[in-house]
N, C-alpha and C positions, 0 to 999 in steps of 0.2 A: 703676931707681927704687923705694923704698921705700913703699909706701902703705898708709895705713889705713883700714878699714872702719868707717864710722859708721852708725846707724841712729837710727830713736826708740822710743820704748818701745812704741809700738803693732806690733811685730814680735813682741811677748809671746815671745822667747827666755826659755829659762831660765839660770840662771845659771851651770851646767857648759857649754854651749854657748856663751855669752860669754867664758868663761874658756878655754875650749879653743882658741876660734877669734880670740883676742883682737879681737872686737869692742868698740866703744865706741857706747854706747849714752846716747843725750840725754832726758831725761824732757819728756812734754809734761804742762803743766799744767790741772789739772779744778777749778773751780770750784764749790764749794758751799756754799749759804747762806753767800756772801761770805767764804770762806775758801778759801784756794789751795793746792793738795796738788799735789807733783810724782808721777806715777804711776810705781809701782813704789819709791817712795823714801818718802815719806811717808804712803802710801796703798796699802795691798793691795787686790787683787780683790775679797776678801771684806768688807773695813772700807767699799768703794763701796757694794757693794749692801745694805748694813745701813743706811748714809747715804741711799741714793736712796728706801730703803723710807718714810725718816721725816723725808725734807729737806723746809722749808719751802717751797722754789722749786725751778724744774728747774735741774739741774746746767748748767754750759757747759763748754768748753775752750778752751785759748786758747795760744799760740806761746810758744817759750821765747824768753829776751830776746836781743837781737843780740850782748849781752856775753858770754852764756853759750858760743856758739859760737865767736866770737873767743879766747877764754880755752879752750877746749878745742883750736883750731888751733894755738894755742900751745903749749899743753901737749904735743901731738902732734911739733911741730917740735922742741922741746926733747928728746922721746925719741928722735930721729932720722928720723922719716917727712919726707918730702919732698912729701906731700899727702894727699888723702884723699877717697874716693868715698863722699858722704854719700847713704843710700839711706832715704828718706822717704815717709810715707803720702800718697795720691792728694792733689794739688794741689785736686781736686774737695771733698777735706772740711778740708784745713787750708790755711794759707797759708805752712805751714812750708817747703816746697818752693822759694818764689817767696823767700824770707825767706833762704835760703842760697845759692839764684842770683845774689843779690847783694853776698854776699860772696866771690865768686873771686878777687879780691885783695886781700881784707883783712889778712892777713899776708903780707907782702914774703917773696918765697922760699918759698911754700907753697901749692900748688895745690890748690884744691877743685872737684872733681868733683859737683855736684849731680844727684842721679837721683831722678826722680818715677816711683814703681813702679806709680801707678796702680791700686794696690790698698791695702789694711794687713791686718791680723792674722798669723797663721802663713802665708800665700801671700806676702807679704812678708820674712817671716823666711825663708822658704827661698830667695829670691832675695837675701838677707843672705847666709846661710850659704854658698853657692855662693860668691859674691863672696869671702869672707874665704879659703875653700880656697885661691882660685886666687891671691890675694895673696900667701899664704904660699906657696905654689909660685913665686913670682916672675911671675905673669904682668902683662902692661902693662895700664894702665887701659885703654885702647882695647878690648883683648880681653874683657875684665873685664864691660864695660858691652855689649859685643854679646852676651856669653852670656846676660846678664841680659834682654837684650831678646827673647832667642830662648826663654828660658823664660816668659818674660810673654806670649807668644803661645798658651801651652799652658796659662793660667789660666782657670778658671770657678768660679764660685760662686754658691748659692742660699740667700739667710735668709729663715726664717721667723720672722717676728715674732707674739709672744704676746701682748701688750697694744698695744693701737692708738693711746693716748694719748699714747706717746713720738714716735709720726709726728706727729700733732697739735702737740706741744709743739716738734718740731722743723721744724714748719712742710712737712711733706710729705703731710699728710692734713687735711682739716677736720674740726672736731667732729663735725657732723653725720654726715659719711661714717662717723667711728668710733663713733657710738653704733648705728649701724645697722650696720655692720660686726658690732661686738660682737653684739649681738641676734641676729643671723644665723650667729654664731658662725666669721665668716669671719678666714681665716688668710691675710694677704699674703704672697707670695713677692717677695723683690727680688733685682736683679741689677746688679752693674755694667754698665751701657752700655757695648758695645765700641767706640763712635764717640765718646761725651762723657764716659766716665768717671765719670759720675755714678750714683750710686745709683737707680734705678727701677723702678718695680715691673713684673713678669714677669708674673704670674697672680693671681687672689683664690681661694681653693679651701676649702671648706666644712670644717674638721675640720683639725687638727693632723697625726692622721694620714693624712688625705688629701694634706696639703702634703707632708708627708716622705716619700711615696709617688711621688709627682709628681718631686721632688728625685730621688730614686733612678731614676725612669725616665730624667731628663736626664743623669743620671750613665751608666748602661747604656751611651745612647747614644753618648756620648762617648767611651767606654773602646771601643766596636765600633770607631768612625770611626778612632781613633788609631792610627798606624804605629809608637807607641813607648810603654814602659811608666808607666804613673801613678802619682802618690802622691796618696791623698785623707784627706782629714781630716774630722770632725763638729768643731763648733764650736759651745761653749755659753754661755748666759749666764747664769749663777748658776744653773744646772741642770745637775749634774755626772751625776746617774744617769739623767737623762733621756738625757742625750749619751753617757755609757759605756753605755746599753743600745744605742741607736742604732748607735753604733760597733760593738758587737760583733755585730749584726745583719748590717752591713755586710762585717762580717769573715768572718763565716761563710758570706757569699752567695759572697765573693771571696777565697778562703784562698791565693791565688798573688798578693797583690799587697799593700803595706802601709797600715794606716787609724790616724791619729793620733786623738788627743782632744787637743782645745785648746779654749780660751776667749777671749771679748771682754771684754777688760779695761775698766776705767773711762772711758777716750776713748771707744771705740766702743761700748761700753754704755751711755754717756749717750745716744747717738743711738737706740740699738735696746732699751733696757730689759730688765728681768729676763724669763728665761723663752724669748727667743731660741734658736734653734738652725739651723745651717747646714751644709751640705754642700757643700764645696769640693775643688779636684785642681789639679796643676800634673804637670807631665813631672818624672819621678823625676829628682832632679839629679844620681843617678852616671849617668845614662846620656849626661848630654854632656860 
């Protein structure tokens, strides 16, 4: 069975990675001041943060149209694929997963396997790349999905939000709390809840430096408890210098394991705002 691997643009894979592993990427729409942009196609990450700083209204996100999915599946079928595993960002962030689930039999003779990654950004990207490697080696869909499930149990992530107003606009924090938090220089640490898969507050820490130190402490604890190698990443929202500095410091402290520097693109940056940083990790894919 020839299986295609499809994901959405919030995996933030590089063009080289997409090309080398023959991954198909569906762009997620971002709406800024009434204009719809397709992430990674009509709008780069740098352009998004420039617009975010000057937009009259808070940006929002949408879903790819059903017709776009069907067109993609028909194209894959024409290219000789028997089906596709579609790995999307968490259902708690977007309804895209549910849309794909409703298209299982949309194209006769083409099987669609919808997969809720329960995460997003580069962590989801590693699930996708592992799936693509397995697909290229002829693995069956059930084995690919089982491997992603196994990898997903090893993921963890902590987001440090710099601008509390983005949480207010996204409905995750009251304006009064934001005003008080800003005055006190509180930096909320957020994470994906393991049970609900929603992004939830983890701790509130005074200052970005202390929040980063707390995230490092959580990583050190996770690494000490893991009986498998980890791959870690620093993720930034329009803060490449701060992100690179933190990544380099972590790499110096842990010279025996890889640390990546990656980013929050438009769709996720809409909710976190500029200046956010995150430390995330997952089992080293090559160890599976």
